[in-house]
C-alpha positions in Angstrom: 0.0 0.0 0.0 1.4 3.4 -0.9 2.7 5.5 1.9 0.2 8.3 1.1 -2.8 6.1 1.6 -1.4 4.8 4.9 -0.7 8.3 6.2 -3.6 10.4 4.9 -3.0 14.1 5.0 0.1 13.9 7.2 3.2 14.2 5.1 1.4 15.8 2.3 0.0 18.5 4.5 3.4 19.2 6.0 4.8 19.5 2.6 2.1 21.9 1.6 3.1 24.5 4.2 5.5 26.9 2.5 8.5 28.0 4.5 7.7 25.6 7.4 10.9 24.5 9.2 12.2 21.8 6.7 14.4 20.1 9.3 11.5 19.4 11.6 9.5 18.0 8.7 12.2 15.6 7.7 12.7 14.4 11.3 9.0 13.8 11.7 8.8 11.8 8.5 11.8 9.6 9.6 10.1 8.9 12.9 6.9 7.8 11.1 8.8 5.6 8.7 10.6 3.9 11.5 7.4 3.3 13.4 6.0 1.6 10.3 9.2 -0.4 9.8 9.7 0.8 6.2 13.3 0.5 5.0 15.3 3.6 4.3 18.0 1.9 2.3 15.5 0.9 -0.4 17.8 -0.5 -3.2 21.3 -1.7 -3.9 22.0 1.5 -5.7 20.8 3.6 -2.7 17.6 5.6 -2.1 16.9 8.6 -4.2 17.9 11.9 -2.7 14.4 13.2 -3.2 11.9 11.0 -1.2 9.2 12.0 -3.8 11.0 9.9 -6.4 10.7 6.6 -4.5 8.9 3.6 -6.1 5.8 4.1 -4.0 5.4 7.5 -5.4 5.9 6.3 -9.0 3.3 3.6 -8.5 0.6 6.1 -7.6 0.2 6.5 -11.3 2.0 3.6 -13.0 0.4 1.1 -10.6 -3.0 1.9 -11.9 -4.4 -0.7 -14.3 -4.7 0.6 -17.9 -2.6 3.6 -17.2 -1.3 5.0 -20.5 -0.3 8.1 -22.3 0.0 9.0 -26.0 3.3 8.0 -27.5 5.4 9.7 -30.1 3.3 8.1 -32.9 0.0 9.4 -31.3 -1.0 5.9 -30.3 -1.8 5.0 -26.6 1.3 3.8 -24.8 0.8 1.3 -22.0 2.6 2.6 -18.9 1.1 0.2 -16.3 3.5 -1.6 -14.0 2.3 -4.5 -11.8 4.1 -3.8 -8.5 4.3 -7.4 -7.2 5.5 -8.8 -10.5 8.1 -6.1 -10.7 9.4 -6.9 -7.2 9.8 -10.6 -8.2 11.9 -9.6 -11.2 15.7 -9.4 -11.2 15.5 -5.7 -10.7 12.8 -5.8 -8.1 15.0 -4.4 -5.4 15.9 -1.2 -7.3 14.2 2.1 -7.6 12.6 3.3 -10.8 14.9 6.3 -11.1 17.9 4.1 -11.0 17.0 3.3 -14.6 14.9 6.4 -15.5 17.6 8.8 -14.5 16.1 11.7 -16.4 13.1 11.8 -14.1 14.0 14.4 -11.5 10.6 15.3 -10.2 7.0 14.1 -9.9 4.9 14.8 -11.7 7.3 15.0 -14.6 6.8 17.1 -17.6 5.1 15.8 -20.7 7.2 15.0 -23.8 10.4 14.4 -21.7 13.1 12.4 -23.6 13.1 9.3 -21.3 16.4 7.5 -21.7 17.1 4.2 -20.1 20.7 2.9 -20.5 20.7 -0.8 -19.7 24.1 -1.2 -21.3 25.8 1.7 -19.5 24.3 0.7 -16.1 25.6 -2.9 -16.2 28.9 -1.8 -17.6 29.4 0.6 -14.7 28.5 -2.0 -12.2 30.9 -4.5 -13.8 33.7 -1.9 -13.9 33.1 -1.2 -10.2 33.2 -4.9 -9.4 36.5 -5.2 -11.3 38.0 -2.3 -9.5 36.9 -3.7 -6.1 38.0 -7.3 -7.0 34.5 -8.6 -6.4 33.7 -10.1 -9.9 33.7 -13.6 -8.4 30.8 -12.5 -6.1 28.7 -11.4 -9.1 29.2 -14.1 -11.8 25.8 -13.5 -13.3 26.7 -9.9 -14.0 29.7 -11.2 -15.9 27.3 -13.3 -18.1 25.3 -10.2 -18.7 28.4 -8.3 -19.8 29.2 -11.1 -22.2 25.7 -10.8 -23.7 26.1 -7.0 -23.9 29.4 -7.3 -25.7 27.7 -9.6 -28.2 24.7 -7.3 -28.5 26.7 -4.2 -29.1 27.9 -5.6 -32.4 24.5 -6.6 -33.6 22.1 -4.9 -36.0 19.8 -4.2 -33.0 22.4 -2.0 -31.3 22.6 0.3 -34.3 22.3 3.1 -35.3 22.9 4.6 -31.8 24.9 2.6 -29.4 25.3 5.6 -27.1 21.6 6.3 -26.7 19.8 3.1 -26.1 16.4 4.8 -26.7 17.4 5.3 -30.3 18.7 1.8 -31.1 16.9 -0.5 -33.5 16.0 -2.6 -30.5 17.4 -2.5 -27.0 17.3 -4.8 -24.0 13.8 -4.0 -22.7 12.2 -4.3 -26.1 12.8 -8.1 -25.9 13.2 -8.8 -22.2 10.2 -6.7 -21.0 11.1 -3.5 -19.3 9.9 -4.3 -15.8 9.6 -8.1 -15.5 13.0 -9.4 -16.4 13.5 -12.9 -15.0 16.8 -13.9 -13.4 19.4 -14.8 -16.0 20.0 -18.3 -14.7 16.3 -19.2 -14.8 15.2 -21.5 -17.6 13.3 -20.0 -20.5 11.1 -23.0 -20.7 8.5 -24.0 -23.2 6.3 -21.1 -22.4 9.0 -18.6 -22.9 10.1 -20.1 -26.2 6.6 -20.0 -27.6 6.4 -16.2 -26.8 9.5 -15.3 -28.8 7.7 -14.9 -32.1 5.3 -12.5 -30.5 8.2 -10.5 -28.9 10.0 -10.2 -32.2 6.7 -9.6 -34.0 6.2 -6.4 -32.1 8.7 -4.8 -34.5 8.7 -7.3 -37.3 4.9 -7.8 -37.8 5.1 -8.5 -41.5 7.8 -11.2 -41.0 5.8 -12.7 -38.1 2.8 -13.1 -40.4 4.9 -14.9 -43.0 6.5 -17.0 -40.3 3.2 -18.2 -38.9 2.4 -19.8 -42.3 5.7 -21.7 -42.3 6.3 -25.3 -41.0 8.1 -23.8 -38.0 5.4 -21.2 -37.3 2.6 -23.8 -37.6 4.4 -26.1 -35.1 4.8 -23.2 -32.7 1.2 -22.2 -33.0 0.3 -25.8 -32.2 2.3 -25.5 -29.0 5.5 -27.4 -30.1 8.2 -25.6 -28.2 10.9 -27.7 -30.0 10.1 -26.0 -33.3 12.5 -23.2 -34.5 11.7 -19.7 -33.3 13.4 -16.4 -34.3 16.3 -16.7 -31.9 17.2 -20.2 -33.1 18.1 -18.9 -36.6 19.1 -15.3 -35.9 20.7 -16.0 -32.5 19.7 -14.0 -29.4 22.0 -11.1 -29.0 24.6 -11.0 -31.9 22.0 -10.6 -34.6 23.4 -9.6 -38.0 21.8 -8.5 -41.2 20.8 -11.8 -43.0 22.2 -10.6 -46.3 25.6 -9.7 -44.9 28.2 -12.4 -45.0 28.4 -12.8 -41.3 24.6 -13.1 -41.1 24.4 -15.7 -43.9 27.1 -17.8 -42.3 25.5 -17.6 -38.8 22.0 -18.6 -40.0 23.4 -21.5 -42.0 25.3 -22.8 -39.0 22.2 -22.3 -36.8 20.1 -24.4 -39.2 22.4 -27.3 -38.3 21.5 -27.0 -34.6 18.2 -28.8 -35.5 19.1 -30.3 -38.9 22.5 -31.6 -38.1 22.7 -34.4 -40.6 21.5 -32.2 -43.4 24.1 -29.6 -42.5 26.9 -32.2 -42.6 25.9 -33.4 -46.1 25.5 -29.8 -47.3 29.0 -29.0 -46.0 30.4 -31.8 -48.3 29.1 -30.0 -51.4 30.9 -27.1 -53.1 28.3 -24.7 -51.7 29.0 -26.0 -48.2 32.8 -26.0 -48.5 32.9 -22.3 -49.5 30.6 -21.6 -46.6 32.9 -23.5 -44.3 35.8 -21.3 -45.5 33.8 -18.3 -44.3 32.4 -16.9 -47.5 28.8 -16.0 -48.4 28.9 -16.3 -52.2 27.4 -19.7 -52.5 23.8 -20.9 -51.8 23.0 -21.2 -48.2 20.1 -23.2 -46.6 17.5 -20.5 -46.9 18.5 -19.6 -50.5 17.0 -23.0 -51.5 14.4 -23.7 -48.8 13.2 -20.2 -48.1 13.5 -18.4 -44.8 10.5 -17.1 -42.8 7.9 -18.9 -45.0 9.8 -22.2 -45.2 7.6 -25.2 -46.1 8.1 -28.9 -46.1 9.7 -30.2 -49.3 6.5 -32.3 -49.9 4.3 -29.1 -49.7 3.4 -27.8 -53.2 4.1 -24.3 -51.9 7.7 -25.2 -51.0 10.5 -23.6 -53.1 12.1 -27.1 -53.1 8.9 -28.9 -54.3 9.8 -30.8 -57.4 7.7 -28.6 -59.6 9.3 -25.4 -58.2 12.9 -26.6 -57.9 14.1 -25.4 -61.3 12.8 -21.9 -60.7 14.6 -21.9 -57.3 17.9 -23.0 -58.9 17.6 -20.3 -61.6 17.7 -17.6 -58.9 21.4 -18.2 -58.8 22.1 -20.2 -62.0 20.3 -18.3 -64.7 20.9 -20.9 -67.3 19.8 -23.8 -65.2 18.1 -26.7 -67.0 15.9 -29.5 -65.9 18.9 -31.7 -64.9 19.5 -29.4 -62.0 16.4 -30.6 -60.3 17.8 -34.1 -59.7 21.1 -32.8 -58.1 21.4 -34.2 -54.6 22.4 -31.3 -52.3 22.3 -33.6 -49.3 23.6 -36.7 -51.0 26.2 -38.9 -49.2 28.5 -41.6 -50.3 27.7 -43.5 -47.1 24.2 -44.4 -48.0 24.0 -47.0 -50.8 20.2 -47.4 -50.7 19.5 -43.6 -51.3 22.6 -42.7 -53.3 24.0 -45.8 -55.1 25.9 -43.8 -57.7 27.7 -41.8 -55.1 28.5 -44.9 -53.0 29.9 -46.8 -56.0 32.0 -43.8 -57.2 33.4 -43.2 -53.7 34.3 -46.9 -53.0 35.8 -47.3 -56.5 38.0 -44.3 -56.1 39.1 -45.3 -52.6 40.0 -48.8 -53.9 42.0 -47.2 -56.7 43.9 -45.0 -54.3 44.6 -47.8 -51.8 45.8 -50.2 -54.6 48.0 -47.6 -56.3 49.7 -46.4 -53.2 50.1 -49.9 -51.7 52.0 -51.0 -54.7 54.2 -48.0 -55.4 55.0 -47.0 -51.8 56.1 -50.6 -51.3 58.1 -50.4 -54.6 59.7 -47.2 -53.4 60.6 -48.5 -49.9 62.2 -51.7 -51.3 64.0 -49.7 -54.0 65.4 -47.3 -51.4 66.7 -50.2 -49.2 68.4 -52.1 -52.1 69.9 -49.0 -53.8 71.2 -47.8 -50.5 72.9 -51.1 -49.8 74.4 -51.3 -53.3 75.8 -47.7 -53.0 77.2 -48.5 -49.6 79.1 -51.5 -51.1 80.1 -49.7 -54.3 78.1 -52.0 -56.6 77.0 -51.2 -60.2 78.8 -47.9 -60.6 79.9 -47.8 -64.3 82.8 -45.6 -65.4 83.3 -43.9 -68.7 86.7 -43.3 -70.2 86.5 -39.6 -71.2 89.4 -39.9 -73.6 87.3 -42.1 -75.8 84.6 -39.4 -76.1 84.5 -36.5 -78.6 86.2 -33.4 -77.0 84.0 -31.8 -74.4 80.9 -34.0 -75.0 80.5 -35.7 -71.7 76.7 -35.7 -71.4 73.8 -37.5 -73.1 71.0 -35.4 -74.6 67.9 -36.8 -73.0 65.2 -34.2 -73.6 64.7 -31.5 -76.2 63.7 -27.9 -75.2 60.1 -28.6 -76.1 59.9 -31.6 -73.8 61.4 -29.5 -71.0 59.0 -26.6 -71.6 56.0 -28.9 -71.6 57.2 -30.5 -68.3 57.6 -27.1 -66.7 54.2 -25.8 -67.8 52.6 -29.0 -66.8 54.3 -29.0 -63.4 53.2 -25.4 -62.7 49.7 -26.0 -63.9 49.3 -29.1 -61.7 50.7 -27.3 -58.6 48.3 -24.4 -59.3 45.3 -26.8 -59.7 46.4 -28.6 -56.5 46.7 -25.5 -54.4 43.3 -24.0 -55.4 41.4 -27.3 -55.5 42.7 -28.8 -52.3 41.9 -25.6 -50.4 38.2 -26.2 -51.2 38.4 -30.0 -50.9 39.9 -29.7 -47.3 37.8 -26.6 -46.4 37.5 -27.9 -42.8 41.3 -27.8 -42.3 42.9 -25.0 -40.2 45.1 -24.0 -43.1 42.4 -23.8 -45.8 40.8 -20.4 -44.8 44.3 -18.8 -44.7 45.2 -20.1 -48.1 41.8 -19.1 -49.5 42.3 -15.5 -48.2 45.8 -15.4 -49.8 44.1 -16.5 -53.1 41.7 -13.6 -52.8 38.5 -15.6 -52.1 36.5 -18.3 -53.9 35.9 -16.3 -57.0 39.5 -15.5 -57.7 40.6 -19.0 -56.6 38.1 -20.4 -59.2 39.6 -18.2 -61.9 43.1 -19.3 -61.0 42.0 -22.9 -60.9 40.6 -22.6 -64.4 43.8 -21.0 -65.7 45.7 -23.9 -64.3 43.3 -26.3 -66.0 43.8 -24.5 -69.3 47.5 -24.8 -68.9 47.4 -28.5 -68.2 44.9 -29.3 -70.9 46.9 -27.2 -73.4 50.1 -29.2 -72.7 48.1 -32.5 -72.9 46.3 -31.8 -76.2 49.3 -30.1 -77.9 51.3 -33.3 -77.0 48.6 -35.5 -78.6 48.5 -33.4 -81.7 52.3 -33.6 -82.0 52.3 -37.4 -81.7 49.4 -37.7 -84.1 51.3 -35.7 -86.7 54.6 -37.5 -86.0 53.1 -41.0 -86.2 51.1 -40.0 -89.3 54.2 -38.9 -91.1 56.1 -42.0 -90.2 53.4 -44.6 -89.9 55.1 -47.0 -92.3 58.3 -47.1 -90.3 57.0 -46.3 -86.8 57.9 -49.1 -84.3 54.8 -49.3 -82.0 56.6 -51.6 -79.6 60.2 -50.6 -80.4 62.9 -49.5 -77.9 61.8 -45.8 -78.1 58.1 -46.4 -77.9 56.1 -45.4 -74.8 53.6 -48.3 -75.3 54.0 -50.9 -72.6 55.2 -54.3 -73.7 56.2 -57.7 -72.4 59.8 -56.5 -71.7 58.3 -54.0 -69.2 56.7 -56.8 -67.2 59.9 -58.8 -67.3 61.8 -55.7 -66.1 59.4 -55.2 -63.2 59.8 -58.8 -62.1 63.6 -58.5 -62.4 63.5 -55.3 -60.4 61.7 -57.0 -57.5 64.2 -59.9 -57.6 66.9 -57.3 -57.2 65.0 -55.7 -54.4 65.2 -58.9 -52.4 68.8 -59.7 -53.4 67.9 -62.5 -55.7 69.3 -61.1 -58.9 71.5 -58.2 -60.1 70.0 -54.8 -60.9 68.2 -55.1 -64.3 69.3 -53.0 -67.3 66.8 -50.8 -69.1 66.0 -49.4 -72.5 65.2 -45.8 -73.4 62.0 -45.8 -71.2 61.7 -47.8 -68.0 58.4 -49.4 -66.9 57.9 -46.7 -64.1 58.6 -43.9 -66.6 55.9 -45.4 -68.9 53.5 -45.5 -66.0 54.3 -41.8 -65.2 53.5 -41.1 -68.9 50.2 -43.0 -69.1 48.9 -42.0 -65.7 48.0 -38.5 -66.9 45.8 -40.1 -69.6 43.7 -41.7 -66.9 43.9 -38.6 -64.8 42.9 -36.3 -67.7 39.9 -38.6 -68.4 38.7 -38.5 -64.8 39.8 -35.0 -63.6 39.4 -33.3 -67.0 36.0 -34.6 -67.9 34.5 -34.2 -64.4 36.1 -30.7 -64.2 34.6 -29.6 -67.5 31.2 -31.0 -66.4 31.3 -28.8 -63.3 32.8 -25.9 -65.2 29.8 -25.8 -67.7 26.9 -27.1 -65.5 24.1 -25.8 -67.7 25.4 -27.8 -70.7 25.9 -30.9 -68.6 22.5 -30.7 -67.0 20.9 -30.3 -70.4 21.9 -33.8 -71.4 22.6 -35.6 -68.1 20.8 -36.1 -64.8 21.7 -33.9 -61.8 23.2 -36.7 -59.7 26.1 -36.7 -62.2 27.4 -33.6 -60.5 27.5 -35.5 -57.2 29.6 -38.3 -58.8 31.7 -35.8 -60.7 32.6 -34.0 -57.5 33.7 -37.2 -55.8 35.9 -38.6 -58.6 37.3 -35.1 -59.3 38.5 -34.7 -55.7 39.6 -38.3 -55.2 41.6 -38.5 -58.4 43.2 -35.1 -57.6 44.4 -36.6 -54.3 45.7 -39.6 -56.2 47.5 -37.6 -58.8 49.1 -35.0 -56.4 50.1 -37.5 -53.7 51.6 -39.9 -56.4 53.5 -37.1 -58.1 55.0 -35.6 -54.9 55.8 -38.8 -53.2 56.4 -41.6 -55.8 57.5 -39.5 -58.7 59.7 -37.3 -56.5 61.3 -40.4 -55.0 62.0 -42.0 -58.4 63.6 -38.8 -59.8 65.0 -37.0 -56.8 65.0 -38.8 -53.4 66.3 -42.3 -54.0 70.0 -42.7 -53.1 71.3 -42.5 -56.7 69.4 -39.2 -57.3 69.4 -37.4 -53.9 69.0 -34.4 -53.4 67.7 -33.8 -56.9 68.0 -34.6 -60.6 68.0 -31.6 -63.0 67.9 -33.6 -66.2 64.4 -32.4 -67.0 65.5 -28.8 -66.7 68.9 -29.0 -68.6 67.9 -31.8 -70.9 71.3 -33.4 -70.3 72.6 -36.2 -68.1 76.2 -37.3 -67.5 77.0 -40.2 -69.7 78.1 -42.4 -66.8 74.8 -41.8 -65.1 72.9 -42.5 -68.3 74.8 -45.7 -68.8 73.9 -46.8 -65.3 70.2 -45.9 -65.7 69.7 -47.1 -69.3 72.4 -49.6 -70.1 70.5 -51.5 -72.8 70.0 -48.3 -74.8 73.6 -47.3 -74.2 74.9 -50.6 -75.5 72.5 -50.5 -78.5 73.5 -47.0 -79.6 77.2 -47.7 -79.0 77.0 -50.9 -81.2 75.1 -49.1 -84.0 77.4 -46.1 -83.9 74.5 -43.7 -83.1 75.7 -42.8 -79.7 77.9 -39.9 -80.8 74.9 -37.9 -82.3 73.4 -37.8 -78.8 76.5 -36.6 -77.0 76.6 -33.0 -75.9 78.6 -30.8 -73.7 77.8 -30.3 -70.0 75.3 -27.5 -69.3 76.7 -24.1 -68.7 77.3 -22.9 -65.2 74.3 -20.4 -65.2 72.0 -23.1 -66.7 73.2 -25.7 -64.1 72.7 -23.2 -61.2 69.3 -22.0 -62.5 68.1 -25.5 -63.0 69.0 -26.4 -59.4 67.3 -23.4 -58.0 64.2 -24.0 -60.2 64.2 -27.7 -59.2 64.5 -26.9 -55.5 61.6 -24.4 -55.6 59.3 -26.9 -57.3 60.3 -29.7 -54.9 59.6 -27.4 -51.9 56.2 -26.4 -53.4 55.4 -30.1 -54.1 56.3 -31.2 -50.6 54.3 -28.3 -49.1 51.2 -29.4 -51.0 51.8 -32.9 -49.9 52.0 -31.7 -46.3 48.7 -29.8 -46.7 47.0 -32.9 -48.0 48.3 -34.9 -45.0 47.0 -32.3 -42.6 43.7 -32.2 -44.5 43.3 -36.0 -44.3 44.0 -35.9 -40.6 41.6 -33.0 -40.1 44.2 -30.6 -38.8 
């Protein structure tokens, strides 16, 4: 009961006597308050200096039911405060003017600019607690400060962070000005179901659309587990949904309920770019809708089969009917639903395991046997230089065009690997850093395509050259001759002899112009170009692909493109590097592919059968050349070292990506 009703005419009559001994009046009031056992301390922030500004006085008006005044928009503004409900709130022990600091007298003038600074008040309390070292005594206040810090960067805190009465939405717009519950109390089902109404006070149009959605209908039916505004937009750090940070946050929040769908989405190109922190690609609501989202089986859904193409065309203007059967949530782990993806994945994994099992074993055995032979000085041929033409101590192994093709191919593959693996292993810690260095997904895509053009250019120019060469010499061309790259029975015999040497059962075999592993290195790109090249072109020109093939082909293309890329890159930078740079006879590097020349003694050791054949036929001399110049030799070593470092770096990134680091 207000003090004035309990003391009719007493204090009010004393106050009405002008010039009447103010000290005696105050003493008399204190005695009466003491007799009635009313607290003088009032609040944690202290009683107002002016007794007329105490809560009891405020409630004379604001405690009346239906008490209101016209607001700035001319509409009635509800100003009623339920006293008991306020007292049970987290702020129930404080005085009204602790928040309404611009109220300095009652009655207060009309049209006053009433500012309430929730943020400033809590920050001041926290600062004081920090200065006094009492933060441990007020842990909940620390939680409030964390939420404030989150809120201050949100769209609700703008445009005026300093004046909370002029923000887009401040604390009391959502939490209710006078009945804020303790921060550690559970919101509960009842509280969750009220959230759309709270947000709808400002976003009425959005609320109306939301209530027609599958989420809104569930909430209207009393399902507190259905998604409400704060589940998608978060509670305090709310961003604009069309900004990158907002798009990423909403997508991540969808996964709080739809975890499996988020995981499968993240395995697609759209999802990997999202995981890297970019907003360019389609997010959940771009396809499914946002506030008015419907079940996929609902004819009104944007992802209903009859509406799907139109939805795809919002991003892919040239999208054709094949897009509608693309599986945005397909997984290679479910054979019943996605058999094509399952078969493609398992086939590629089998290819990877088989290839690496054989060649890594081959490299390990080769390293051991070659190290043992070098240690004992075996199989080291010597060339008598006095028998050679003056100054011609090297064998010309590759022409300038072969060397140029190798260099362009190597740089193209490394470019493709860097840009492609960054997307493939988007969940690795290094991927976002590399993507930022590349300038983002759009520029990385352009760089990737430039690398693809370079690699395909070398490949097809090579094919054209051989087609012309064979066409001109088709009568005399030896398809399985000593200089042919076509595999033959001698290659199988050489491979068997090599394994016998590995186990010390036979001497080191002698080879012709091309060894069996060199032929494998040559033919592997044909397989790789078929898999990587065709799948890459399909994804590069999706509209054309989808016009003739079903959409699930994109799912398969993405799998084989990525897996074959791993196979190619790991093979090149482990097996190929070992064969040509890291085995004991070659370490630390072989620069033959950069100079085109190899010391004759080394060549005799590596290709003894060809050496003997050319020597016997008298053709050896026409292949003999001088040693590379000092600048060329030095430049080749530097170039080779740089390429080896890049290759090993890419190999390391793949290893970290596979391990999820």
